[in-house]
Structure formats: C-alpha cells, structure tokens
C-alpha angles and dihedrals in degrees: 000000000000122000124224092281087076083082096056128099097211114106087215093057094044089058086068099041094102097047116117086233110107093233119188132200117247096257141138090258096051093047089049088052091055092052093043091052095036089231125151116242121241104205119192119185126184142128138241099257096046112120097201090045085061093045091054093045091055095040104038116006091054091054116105090208093054088044091054094047088052093046092050100044111019146037103240116213127180120199132183103230087211093058093042109033091156092061091043097050092044095051097036087056088054093051091051087050090054103037110012092238138084140182140121141328086048106204113185132171116216136185116245087263089059097255114143116234102164140007151161140168120237115012115191122219088239132029109283141128086033089292126123123242113274096232087053094053091049095048090048094049093046088054092046093052093046099043107023102037093147091060090050093047090050095049092044091049093049094050094043091055091051090050095055091043093050094046100042111031123064140163106268130192130213093219133044093225108112143149089224092126093057091047095052089045089053096046091047093050089053092050101048116109102228094199107037098020127224127087121296130339136296131353088047124203124186102248091196098179092054092054089045087055093052091046089054091047091056087054092054099039101027087226104171093193097057089047090053091052090051094048091047089052092052097043094048090049092051097047092046132094088252084076117068098239093189104040104020128239131091128265119232103268140326120260090209133047093245092065089238108119112042137193092248107221115109115217124198095223094055095053092045091055092044094053088056091048094049091043089054092048088051093046092053102041102022088227102153090206090077094050089047090057094050089044091055089049088055090049090056087047095052093043102042111011110043123096129211092266093051098255121125130246122239108238149332121237122255088221139064125171083009091293126114114238095357091132093054103042136075142198120231090244090060093048094049089061094051105036121077107255094231093063100034099101093045092048096044090050094048093049099037094243111173133187090234090042129241096243120041093323093312131087132252115195116240136152132223094193137029113264121243117244087253094054092045090057093046095050096043089074087051092049092049088057096044090051089053092053092043093055090063093062125094104284127229114241116277108210104222098196114135106222113192095207096050091043087056089056092051094047090055089048091053091049088054089050089055093045094056103026110133091224103054094180101053111012098037093049094051091053093044093050092050088051094049095043090053093046095049089048091053090049093050103039108025099036104074141167114255092183141350091280105036143049130195135199107234117217102219141025131183116188099317096330116108124198122227099237131104128184141186091248089061094056096039099046096043096046088051089056092048089055090048091056090044093056088055103047107018089225106159091211091071091048090050091048091049092049092050089051094047090050088053092047091055091045095049106033113015117113098218089181101055102008126244136080131286113221094225132037120260122273102036104156093189099061123084095215136000111235147177117237101213100161128082114245133162086324126031114277107268087220089064091045088052089056091049088052093052094044093053094043090053091049091050101038104023091225110162095211091065092050093046094051091045098054093040090054093044093053092045093067103021095102092050092047087054091051093052112018094169092080097045107070098124090043089056091052092051093045090052089048090052090053092050095043088076090055099051122106100166119101117271093233142034132201097234117207091248094050 
C-alpha cells in the first residue's frame, strides 16, 4: 500500500510513496495530529538528485522494522527541500548548531510544536562511518522523549531561541560608508587555492560570486596576479571531472581539491551561475575558451533540461541503476570499442583513462593540460559518438519541477550569453529568445491570481500542478531576470513586470521597521520562526538579490521608495557583513554596483540587434 506521499506532485516525494513507512505530507492536519497524539515529529528532508537520500531510502525507509518503530513512536514527515526551502534552511541551521555539520538527507527530530531537539544526516542501518545504526537512534530518542521530556524541552527551547536570534538579529550600521569591499577581497585572496583554483579545500564548491568579485576587482585595479588566480580557477574547473567533458554542464561539486571526482548530480542553479561567471571571464579576457564552456553548458540545457513551454527543469540525479555516476563513467573496454585505434593512446593519456579505472573501476574524464584547438576539433567527433552511446544507457532521473527562483537565475544567465556572444545575429538571438520564452512562461503560469485584487508568484510547478508556496527568492531572482531582459531590448513590458514584482516584494517581504527582507511572507502558521537569510549558500542570498533589484530599479525609475528600502536594508546587515565577509560575496557585488550606479551616465537599456 502507498503512503500519503502518493498524493504529492514532487518527484522526490514520489520516490518514497511505496515505503512501508507511514510517511505524511507537511500539512496543517499532520502537524495537528502530532500535537493531539503528543508524538515527536521525525522530519526527513531531501531532494530527488541526492545520492545519500537514495541510499537511506533503500537501506532504512524500505525496512519494515524501521517503519514500525516510526509508526509507533513518531509522526514521520517527508519534505522536498526544493519545494520548501524555508523549512530546509531553518532546520539545516538547527542541525549545524547542534552538530557543526550539515547535508542531506536532513533528518531532524521535532517536538509537537516544531522545535528541534536532535538531528543528523545519513544514518546507516548498521554502525559504520562512525555513525550509530538508525534503529538504535530511533529507539533511544523515543525513550528520551517519553521518559526525559524535561531534557528534550530544555534542549528544544535553547536551540529554538538561537534560531530566532540568528535569523532575525544582525549588526546594523547607521551609515552606508564601509570598507566591506576591502574585507571581502582580503578574505577571498586568503581563500583561493593557488595551485588547483577555487576557494578552500575538499570538498570543493564553485563559490561563483566570490570569483566574480575577484574578476571585477581585476578590472578595477588591473591586478594581473588576481586575474591569474581567477583564470586558473576557471580552467582547472573546466578541465576537471566536475565538468561533464562529453555532454557539457557542471556536476554539483568536487569531492577532492583537484576537481577530479564529482558528486554527480547536476543542478540548474549551479550551471546558471557558472554561465554568468564564464561569460564575464570571456568578456574581460576575450579568451574564447570561456565562452565555449558557457556555450556547452547551454547545449546541455537545451538538450536535457528544457520543457515544452521553455522553462527549465531543476536537476538530474547523481544515480542510475542505484550506482552513483554510472551514467557518466566508462570502462576502458567500452572506450576501446568506440574510439578510433589510431588516437586511443593519445586520448587515454590526455583524459587519464586507466585499465583499472580512476573511479571505482570506471573512468571519469579529466584533463591535466588545456587541449590545443587541433585536439579539441579531433576529440569533438569522438565526444559526439560517446554522447550518442551514453544516451542509450539507463538515464538518471530528471527532476522536471519548474522552480521560479532557479529559472530566474537561468534566464539571467541566458541574457548574459546574448549580451556577450561573438555572433550577435545568430548566437545572441538564440539565447535571448530562450531567456524571453522562459520569462514569459513563468509570468503566464507561475504568477496567478489569488483573489480579484491580488496575484502571487508561486515557487514551484510540476506539470500543471502549482504548489501554494511563495518565497523571497522567487520574487528577487525572477525580478532580476526581467531587468536583464529589459536591458537588452528596452521593451517596457519587462520593466513594468519587474516593477510589479518589486512592489509585491516590498509588500510581502520587506521589514519596514528594521530594514531587510524576510524569506517568507507573513502569517505562515507551519513555520517555527520567520527569518532573514543574509548569508550566501549554494545559491546567492535572496536578501542580496532583493538589494540588487531595488538598486537597479531606482537607477532606472528614480522612485524614492526603492532607494529608501535599499539603503535601510543595506545598513541593517552591514555590520554583520563586515564581521563575516566570507558569506557576503553577492552583497559585496551589489554594494559595489550601488557605488557605481551614481557614476553611470549611459542608458539603462539598449535595443540589441537580435531583439
């Protein structure tokens, strides 16, 4: 028998519908049930392309004994983090407070009134990786909740208080003057890996806005050493296994500092942000290699991630046939049958192909040196054939959810492609048309009337089903993308739409008392605390994007309300940004843009030849 998840539209929740666990949807009735029965809530949050989520689903959530322990002692709820980023952010913050670590699946235990008291990520069925068995964790927590409830209440009260404090109270400044740009630059220069590029060590994420900030700094200061660090980062990333050398597009992150072994899921947001980074690098250096990488990402986007209405899907799974990376990796025997014999030795050497494999008996393609133009041309034919063969394999799941916020990021990326494309008649028009089509589809399908007087921008759509949630990230990212289109075609409709979105953003999310932006609308009864997400994460802080939108709209329209909200919201977190500049890369970009906007004399849009 299916559980309650059978009624969900989310592909991730559907993956758990046949578990013996009596999974519930996050709903008013489920939360009321927890209170009525005085049972703790076991909240498990993940997403469809998450490898360890799949592992735990097979090992534990398909186990009838686990299911019975959960049924007897807990209210078990499954949530798709991409549908409810507010819940994910809140309880991930709680987990990091409790353990100093985070990740997915996020398994958190709540009191019936939604306060967290214990949590973890992946729990194995038997003790391994230094982690306790999941059944033992469940039984121990059930006993603690029943027999040591005072301890649970004390722990939950303490963590909840810290959550509210961290999400609502920040170090403000009375004036906008700040050395934040110098602080961010100093932090970034200390973080760059001079050998392998990127920021920090393994596991290595892309930190796109940090690299964009460094790239912009090189333009301002003509610092050749910083430019060298940025270019080394981009080249190492693009030559690594973290980049899909055959089909284009970046995987989510690298497990090692050399960018060789990725975590194999592909996310829409990563690739949108990386397109912008590589376009800006091309724009500044005129090195066609950077534009080619951005172009290959767009090729993957068109081929695998674009729906019939022009909007873009969320992600592609890390796993196929229950194995991570199976779809993307090769044995040497497979390759010998497909690659012309006369170039095999050269090809295998260039891409580190080994008889024993370089990843779990299979091979990931990665380069140690940049390929010459001659080799790129020669290998392209090989890659086309490998891609054709690969496409006949069992595919990893493509999550076809349409997320408004992530689509906004990709629309902005495509507008950037159109702005810098070498061929303004053909290439630029294609990318601009893709951007405009997606933006129009979001406007028509995700922006709906809730009553005769008001419309709202919905966060998620799967097929024709719209969920009921709306978040700051949707308004901020989508409005930014509308402004990007307007800047390319001077079509007043897109400026009007951006203004309409920004006005709703101010109405629903702006804190007129203290300044800043709540991540959720007011009045959400199923949320423990209303918070402001001011630090960049895997995607830029929606708070920072809201600042960007207000800055741009004030520059275009001169409307004072945008300037007032911008300055008040900047000041509200400026002191915190100065204290921890590592989490404020997009904020620094916006702050820099705000300083520059007063110097601009050029028009804010241009009728490009392709528009």
